[in-house]
Each structure stands twice: as structure tokens, then as C-alpha cells.
N, C-alpha and C positions, 0 to 999 in steps of 0.2 A: 319252738325255735323260730326266730324271725329271720326271713330270707331278705337280705338287703340288696342282693344282686337282681337287676332288672333285665328284661329282653333288650338287646342292643349293646349291652356293656361288653367290654373286652376283659377276658379272663385268662389266666395262665394255669396250666395243669401242674399240680404239685406231685402227683404220683401216677403210676400206670405206664403203659407203653408210650404215651404221648407226653411224658414228663418234660417240662420246659417249653412246650409249644403254647402259643397264644391263639385265641380266636374269639369271635363274637357269639354271644348267647343268642339262640334262635327260639328257644322254648324253655319254659319252666314248668316242672310238675311238683306243685306245692305239697300234695298228699304224700309223695314218695321222697321228697327232698332231692330231686334230681333235675339236671339241666341238659340241654342238648346244645353243643357247641360246634360251630362251623369247622370242619376239618379234623375233629377229634373223634376217637372211638368209631372209626369207619369200619363197617363190616360188609361182607358180600352176601347177598341174599339171592337165592335161586327163585325165579319167577316163571310160571307157566305162560304159555302164549294166550293172549286175550286181546280184546279190542283195544284196551288201554295200552298194552305192551304187545304189539303184533309179532315181535321177533322173539320175545321171551329171553331167557338167559340169566345171567348174573347181574344184579344191580348193586351199586355201592350205596349204603345208607348210613347216615350218622345216628348212632344209638345214644341214649341218655347215659350220663355219668353222675356219680354222687356229687352233691354240691360241696361236700367236705373235701373233695380232691381238687377243687379249683379255687383260685384266689383272684379278687379284683385287681385290674391293672389301672393305676391312677393316671389320668391323662396329663396331669401336671408334672409329676415326678417320674413318670414312666417306669415305676417299679410296682411289683405285686405287693399290695398292702391290705391291711385290715380296714373294714369300713365301720364307721360309727354314725350315730345320730345325734342331732342336738336341736334345740328349739331356738329360733330367732326371736328378736324382741317383738315382732309382730304376731308371734304365736305359731308360725308355720314350722313344720318339722322337716329337716333336710339331712341328706347323707353327706358325710365328709371323710376325708383321708385322715387316718390316725397319724401318719408321719408328718404331713405339712399342715394339718388342721384346715386345709382349703376345701371348698365345696368340689364335689367330684365331677359334675357335668352341668350342662345348662338345664337338664331335666332332672335334677336331683331332689326336687321337692316331693316329700312323702305325703304330708298332710297339709291342707290349706290353712291359712291364718284363721284364728278364732273370730267369729262375728258376734260374740256375745256383748261387746260394748259398742 
């Protein structure tokens, strides 16, 4: 399965406790097909006192969610949409919005142009 979502993209939760909320992707775990999103799936973790955490207590931490439960939010149409890929005439591969057929962001190039010719 190809993961077309990148770090820094805005996504919307489709299911779970945070359904309907949006946030930026901060990490992607390709082997597990999971993503960490700012403000989603926040849990409280108890930590002992240490030099790093001199007070100890409970910390709030964002945990990964399944990539199938989030959907990309297009910056042009401001809707949650499916992503597609296509090749440009110069041979580069880019992501695009399936609703508007527009490129998704300034950093949407997946593969550079072919230098064969």
C-alpha cells in the first residue's frame, strides 16, 4: 500500500474519539501504516521522577492512529479528499486532489523528472 500522506500535511479524522477534528501530521510509521497527528489521540502517561522530568507526574502524549482513519485535507478546496498521483510531461510524479485535479501543495513532487534524455 502506497502512503501518499507526508509529514506536515493537514488531515481530518474519519473515525474514533477525535472524529471530525483536523491536525498536522508530525510522524509516519510506514511499517505499521500509522501516523501521529497534532492534537489527536492524546493519552496521559505516568512518568517517574528523573533528571529529564524532575517533578514526574502525568504527561500528555500523542499516540499513533491508523492511516486508514485519517483523510488528507486539500488546501485549495478545504475538504477532506482522496489523493491521487500522476506524471507530468517532464516525467516527474506529483500528488493531486481527486476532486479538483489540482496539485496539493508546493511540496507535492514525489519523484524527480527523468534524466534519461
